[in-house]
C-alpha positions as MATLAB code, in Angstrom:
seq = 'MLKGILYDIVSRSDDSVTVRIDRGCGIYQAHFPGYPITPGVTFVQMAVELLGLMRGRDMDILSAKNIKFLSPVIPEEDTTLTFFFGGDGEIKVYHRDVVCASMKVTAG';
ca = [
       0.000    0.000    0.000;
       1.339    3.386   -1.005;
      -1.044    5.472    1.118;
       0.930    7.180    3.870;
       4.181    6.422    2.062;
       3.847    8.031   -1.374;
       0.575    9.907   -0.976;
      -2.075   11.151    1.428;
      -5.712   11.827    0.603;
      -6.706   15.491    0.363;
     -10.367   15.140   -0.658;
     -12.853   12.804   -2.261;
     -16.227   12.887   -3.961;
     -18.524   10.285   -5.510;
     -16.323    9.887   -8.586;
     -12.910   11.327   -7.710;
     -10.133   11.398   -5.134;
      -7.422   14.045   -4.822;
      -4.119   13.063   -3.245;
      -0.960   14.935   -2.270;
       2.345   13.344   -3.267;
       5.168   13.136   -0.712;
       8.252   14.236   -2.608;
      10.398   12.854    0.213;
       9.250    9.292   -0.527;
      12.135    6.872   -1.117;
      10.737    5.958   -4.538;
      12.147    9.221   -5.844;
      15.676    8.346   -4.672;
      15.821    5.665   -7.370;
      13.494    7.103  -10.021;
      15.576    9.097  -10.997;
      18.398   10.546   -8.855;
      18.746   14.249   -9.583;
      15.587   14.333  -11.726;
      12.791   12.556   -9.865;
       9.587   11.623  -11.688;
       6.640    9.630  -10.420;
       6.927    6.046  -11.729;
       4.074    5.064  -14.041;
       3.336    1.854  -12.155;
       2.523    3.882   -9.051;
      -0.413    5.526  -10.872;
      -1.927    2.070  -11.410;
      -1.319    1.018   -7.803;
      -2.755    4.272   -6.422;
      -5.795    3.949   -8.705;
      -6.581    0.466   -7.390;
      -6.047    1.524   -3.762;
      -8.306    4.550   -4.213;
     -10.941    2.481   -6.027;
     -10.941    0.190   -2.994;
     -11.407    3.201   -0.733;
     -14.400    4.295   -2.781;
     -15.897    0.783   -2.716;
     -15.170    0.255    0.964;
     -12.908   -2.780    0.629;
      -9.433   -3.781   -0.504;
      -9.174   -4.450   -4.221;
      -6.835   -6.511   -6.386;
      -6.121   -5.825  -10.043;
      -7.881   -8.357  -12.255;
      -6.932   -6.622  -15.500;
      -5.468   -3.344  -16.685;
      -5.767   -2.172  -20.287;
      -4.987    0.880  -22.357;
      -2.548    2.218  -19.768;
      -1.117    5.496  -20.987;
       1.375    7.728  -19.225;
       0.883   11.038  -20.979;
       2.792   13.603  -18.933;
       5.526   13.171  -16.315;
       4.759   14.192  -12.745;
       7.744   15.779  -11.055;
       7.251   15.901   -7.276;
       7.266   19.433   -5.925;
       6.377   21.038   -2.590;
       2.615   20.692   -3.068;
       2.027   18.198   -5.883;
      -1.557   16.987   -6.063;
      -3.151   14.434   -8.375;
      -6.851   13.917   -8.964;
      -8.115   10.467   -9.942;
     -11.470   10.423  -11.786;
     -13.288    7.092  -11.868;
     -15.692    6.370  -14.727;
     -18.429    3.790  -14.356;
     -16.867    1.608  -17.044;
     -13.533    1.140  -15.244;
     -11.942    4.085  -17.059;
      -9.633    6.067  -14.765;
      -8.025    9.388  -15.606;
      -5.351   11.025  -13.490;
      -4.957   14.794  -13.595;
      -2.055   16.969  -12.513;
      -2.562   20.727  -12.875;
      -5.672   20.185  -15.031;
      -3.717   18.029  -17.494;
      -4.327   14.300  -17.960;
      -1.049   12.688  -16.943;
      -2.267    9.068  -17.023;
      -5.272    7.070  -18.136;
      -6.191    3.412  -17.879;
      -9.031    0.946  -17.846;
      -8.893   -1.234  -14.745;
     -10.954   -4.176  -13.603;
     -10.529   -4.863   -9.892;
     -12.162   -7.237   -7.492;
];
């Protein structure tokens, strides 16, 4: 679980969750030293964790399709991401009003 390590929840609604990234997280020491960016796989993991939060139970990834990392997220002092969850499993991740990742996830 990355909650409390990489991110903390700022707010949530019926179809979205906003998180704040911890730029001091050890992930950024390795990805990449001197020029940290948020690893793409963490978007998928956060999405599944947040989907579980919204559904009230832990979730496992059953499938993930059409995963696209569209814009790098460089951790700064107050980096926030907003995850929007569509009813069809489509998830879009926004940083500064720009889609930085999208995916279609089935979880159970």
